[in-house]
C-alpha angles and dihedrals in degrees: 000000000000111000129175106238103170117109124214123225108260117258117270087227091056091047089053092049102034086178138002124321111244138199129055102293112106129224090187137052096259142007094258091060091039090055091056090046093052095042092052090052092043089056087058097045108126088230089057110031128066097221108003093166086067093040088248112142102177145317098060098287107012105138136193093208134012098239139348089260089054091047091054090047093050091050091051093045091052090051090053098039113121125221091254098043133093124213119213118212119190113195094329098320126101108236107167148000123207136182107246119148139284095264093052123095114277093215132028118190133190120182133188096340114159133178111262100255090051097038100118140100095259093058091041093053091049091053092043090053088054090052093245102118143016137203110252097184102199114292095013096071094036093054092238102113115122099176127256089325087073096063098035098091094046089055090043092051092048093052092043090055090047088052091049091051098043112017110033092266102306138082094208109141092012126118120217118194123197146146135235128052098188127119095306103022092049090082093063102086093049093044088054095048091045085060088049094251137126122251132200110188126185118214125171093198106072092196089065091056090049091050092052091050092049092052095044098249094115129031106204146004139206142173091215120081093197089056090050092050092047093049091046093050092049092050093047092049091051092045093238123143110244139163133191132183115216116207098226144091112285095228091050091050095051092048090049090052090054090049089053091045088236106151116187123209093243134019127189139141141226103178113136092259093149087081111048093186107043104012107046128056118217122227119263097040136093115227091260093048092048092048090052092049091049091056096041102040114007093171091058091044091055092050092050091045093052091045089056092047089054090054090043094055092042090055092050089052090048092053090047092053089054093053109278119133105240132194137157116240099215103279096117095236089141091052092048092053093042092051100040105026100021095205128053091211142005089264115106095214099058131072133172094262094058086103120054135240118251096248100061090037100050118351110047096085087060091048089053087062093049091253123148146128107316109184135181134195130206106227090194091067088229113133089206089069089063092045088054091053091046090059091045095055091047091051091046095054106030092158095059102093093173091054091049091051091049096049091047092050092045093051090052103038113020114085119211116245117199111327110020108260142167136198133200135161114255128163146189106282106132130221128222090284093053094252118143121231090256093048092049092055094042091053090049091053092046090054091050089053091048091052093049094244088125119051099226140356122300119224116213121205137141145213116278085237092091142130102270108009105078142067107191117145093195095046132009096017099033114142097359112191094243097040093251094131097128101039106120097187090096100065090042090053089046092056094044092048093049089050088053089049091054105249110176097231123020125181139180123198142180123218109013117169094341101052142253113324094016103086147017117202142168138207140186143193132208121196112216103203099158095258130128088242091058091048093054092043090052092051090054102040096042088054099044096042101053088031088066087062091055096049094040092056094036088055089052090055102252107158093210090059093045091052092048090050089054094044095047097037097246108166109233112176115219089017095158091054089051089061093057 
């Protein structure tokens, strides 16, 4: 396996910025270009990214730009981009700029996309080594990452739904065990405690535990599993929220729990198992030892990594058999074991998919209503701009008790990273004027900007994990009712439709959190700058985007989606046939 291991010296521009510019002075020729400029740099803020000096934002190798030369070129292109031009970015490298029109997207991005026969890690790595491609993960390569604060509500919503299904709506007195405290997994301890539960999280990289403690996402740490279990039991018995990071390998920890006959209430995982070489750490190595092995003998590293994944999945199945609720949180660890090790254990009656993914288990009913992670970023850098929007969304939806609880918790417990940002789950459901929930809120923000109640424009984006923007058979589209799990037409249509609607940045990626060849997904941004143009764009995009979730799930025959289509006047051709 030939991998490029040399590291470039970080850009002087990036070293000068070390995060996004703030305030109201522009580096670019308009706020739409400025938004892209600031979001790119926000992705690479040391408070936000995992390894910004290597252009890595999260997920092991998820990058914001292909190289430092490409980063400098993107920055310069955005500075020069006219209000009627569109910049094309191919896997983190600017490749063209064309005159289009003012309503067209300012930036179009494609990351990691390979033709089907060649759509695998081996081909990707060969092209990456030649400098021809990069891994964009999801929000890394689309310049929409906002740190661990971006994933927190999705994890919170998943655990809240689990609690509603299993524990009368609350995790109080329940112990959740997991692994991975990196860019995505780092939200887990706080999401558990926000639901009043107790979390034990394994993490082999001690610096990640320390970072989560510093930012308030985790409460405690230990090297000793018995200490962690004892503290967790005490907290659960007293009904107090508590979280502890254990400095150990996740597979080792789960096996040790089985040996101790300690069975948690819930077990899941958010290690970066989608990438067996650069995302996941094999058992038996410190971080430094594993990094050295990766550079010296990547083939051996991969074998040890997959061996550990096999043990890891086997331990999750073992805990499940003894009574724990188990689910995979979208990192494709089941798929990795199924593909490379076939069986998760020596037993003939178990396989990696004997425990479900989080989407079919807990999230799909929300997707059927067009709901998903709607996030917004204050380009001014002023936290008060987010506090103003917090109050606005609460006033706009006074009946949504769950939303009010989330915003209150987020204000109190979620620290800003880089540009101040917020996320909440809003969907399609239309009001009397035919405006979707997302459109209603976007128009409200745009008006606040127009009135000067917010210092600078707000850019609205979302996670790629959304109702109608992903095809991922081991995650968002796992176990679709009609068997359409692997059909990638839907995210392509999502991107095309949002281009037609005039979103300011539109992107299409391969891979995401489950790895090359396992997903296709799309994203978009809308800059709310207080103008009439932004108002009309918001009406369109925040109808088309969540609307794709309605029609995608209606087409698959989900009654909830079909009912929402009828209620909110979403035109679904052949609707009666879809019910059959």
